[in-house]
C-alpha positions, -999 to +999 in steps of 0.1 A: -301-566-452-321-538-467-317-502-456-346-482-442-364-458-465-350-427-450-318-429-430-295-402-418-259-405-408-251-419-373-245-393-347-224-397-315-240-375-288-214-367-262-224-351-229-214-348-192-239-359-166-235-346-130-242-371-103-247-360-067-225-378-041-205-394-069-174-411-055-142-393-066-129-425-080-158-426-105-154-390-117-147-392-155-163-426-159-173-430-196-205-448-206-218-455-240-254-463-247-270-481-277-307-487-280-335-499-303-315-519-328-345-537-343-322-561-361-347-579-383-333-576-419-351-544-427-350-517-400-312-517-394-285-520-420-254-541-415-233-510-423-250-488-396-247-515-370-210-519-377-205-482-376-224-479-343-202-506-327-171-490-340-183-456-327-189-470-292-155-487-292-137-455-303-150-438-272-130-463-251-159-467-226-156-480-191-191-494-195-215-501-224-252-501-216-279-514-240-315-503-235-336-528-254-355-537-286-328-558-302-353-575-325-387-565-338-412-594-337-394-626-345-364-642-328-348-656-360-321-630-361-310-632-325-279-653-331-268-632-360-271-601-339-251-617-311-223-624-336-221-587-343-225-574-308-196-596-296-173-569-310-184-543-286-156-534-262-156-519-227-133-519-196-159-531-171-184-550-192-217-547-211-251-546-194-285-547-210-322-545-204-349-558-227-376-537-245-412-544-254-403-561-287-379-585-270-407-605-255-436-603-279-427-637-294-430-663-267-395-676-272-377-643-277-369-633-242-353-667-233-334-668-266-322-632-263-309-637-227-292-669-237-275-653-268-265-621-251-252-639-220-233-662-243-212-633-256-206-619-222-234-593-220-252-593-186-290-589-190-308-573-161-345-580-155-354-564-122-318-569-110-290-548-096-254-550-108-223-533-095-196-532-122-187-497-110-187-508-074-212-504-045-210-466-047-229-465-080-251-496-086-269-502-118-306-511-117-320-529-147-358-530-148-383-552-166-399-535-195-426-509-185-453-527-205-445-562-191-464-578-163-432-579-143-425-542-142-425-536-105-397-512-094-406-510-057-389-542-044-357-535-063-355-498-057-361-502-020-331-524-017-308-493-022-302-468+006-314-433-002-279-419+001-265-441-026-265-427-062-276-451-089-281-456-126-314-471-138-319-488-172-355-488-183-364-492-220-396-470-219-391-434-208-427-433-195-414-452-165-397-420-153-431-408-141-434-437-117-397-436-107-400-401-094-408-416-060-372-429-057-338-415-062-327-419-098-295-401-105-296-411-142-322-431-161-312-444-195-341-452-219-349-456-256-382-468-272-393-436-289-366-436-317-365-398-310-399-395-327-384-403-361-392-369-376-380-336-360-396-304-372-369-276-372-376-250-346-403-272-330-390-307-321-403-342-325-433-344-348-452-367-324-453-339-298-473-319-323-494-349-332-501-354-296-513-318-292-536-323-322-550-355-307-558-338-274-574-308-291-595-325-318-627-347-315-620-384-314-640-391-345-614-372-365-584-391-352-586-419-378-582-393-405-550-378-391-519-397-402-499-414-373-520-398-345-533-432-332-499-449-336-480-422-318-505-421-289-498-458-283-460-455-281-456-433-251-476-409-230-448-384-225-436-375-260-419-344-245-393-369-233-388-383-268-351-377-269-321-362-251-317-351-215-345-342-192-347-331-155-378-348-140-381-333-105-350-345-087-342-372-112-324-372-146-335-390-177-316-395-210-334-409-240-314-424-269-329-420-304-320-456-312-305-472-343-334-490-360-358-472-382-395-476-389-415-462-419-413-434-430-378-432-418-358-405-401-358-368-408-336-345-387-335-373-362-303-393-369-296-427-353-275-423-321-247-437-300-246-418-267-213-412-249-218-400-213-190-389-190-199-388-153-189-357-133-196-345-098-226-323-089 
């Protein structure tokens, strides 16, 4: 496999997340998150994938959560990817949701679910799982851009007093999810913006401001403006932790890389420890 044009060393982002009403038995629970692998022979090197798996395993997680975009546009690498992901380790299992790239090809969704399930990874598509027990269910939503994104029926199954984790590939879904309790939403999709401007943040935030403050006829002449505007609405949530009213959102920068590569925006494995609020 070829390496992307610009690639920075993998970073393990470790943080504590406070959860209200967290059961004492779950205090200290360790979760690792991987996202946006884009395993297609170009956007993710074998070395980086192996390093990310090893980094997750070294955290000795209770739970591993995967937040989508395992491939890019063709399903031909799915079985190879499953062979690598089978080395992920956790005490209570591995749970995953799919991203927008995982169903572009008509066969991809079915093949991905089959391959991931075959190595013991549970794929959630508008489903609830309870590997941590009934006191902290995990909600896995259909991708935000899919026709099946409809959080209301599944979110309404949970009593308001019960804390929950939500897996949703696209962080824009956090806007809609504000009407329910979401103690922690884990997302990806943005790749962190790929390029961070020191002292400012993700370059797409600046590009979005330019788009909003320049005439439309100029947009085709400004590099990446049109592309960035299609990825997400809320570029301010491109990476890291965010408080969105009463809810919490964490956006992983992902592992895969698109042109022109990454600059001050390294690929990421997230290691989260749950604490009481």
